[in-house]
C-alpha positions, 0 to 999 in steps of 0.5 A: 531525521525523516523516514524514507518516502513511502513507495507504492506497492500493489496489494499482492506484493505486500503479503508475498514477502517483497516488502520488509518489516518497518518499510513505509508503503502506499497501497490501494484497495477496496475496503471490504471489512472494518472492525472498529473494536479491533482497529482493523480494516481489510482492503482487497484488490483483484490481480490475475483473477485472484483476490488479494487482501491487505490488513490495515491497523487503523488506530492512528487514523481513527475515528474515520467514516468507513465506506464499505466497497469504496476505494482507499489509499493507505500510507503507513509502515509494514508490521508482521503479525502472527497468523495474519502476515503483513499488516500496514500500520496506517498513518493516512487512510483516504477514500479515493472512490472513483479513481480509475484503478487501471490508470493508477496501476499504469502510473505506478508502473511508469513511476517505477520504470522512471526510478529504475532508469534514473538510478541506472543513469546515475550509476553510469555517470558515477562510473565514468 
């Protein structure tokens, strides 16, 4: 059986508790730190004048050529780590430097709206 498709989440949602352990996620952010000896990277994103950081376990995607300061998109599963909070165990880690982050955020919000509307339409059809 295939796992559920990964849902886009904003970096500020990952550590807020909105995402459950074991859930497949897609998250974007700027690479601010990479520790190859620990197979750990840190992505960062700005939201409401606050910087939000997400820890990424990179063992399954190594070796890769990290570019500090570049935008990355990660696909993986959420794990809880003591002292760190939520960590994404990366299955895919792609450099997407040059992407328009504002447009990406708008696209994620539009996709969420579409899925909510589709679910409501489906529920209405089943109710009648």
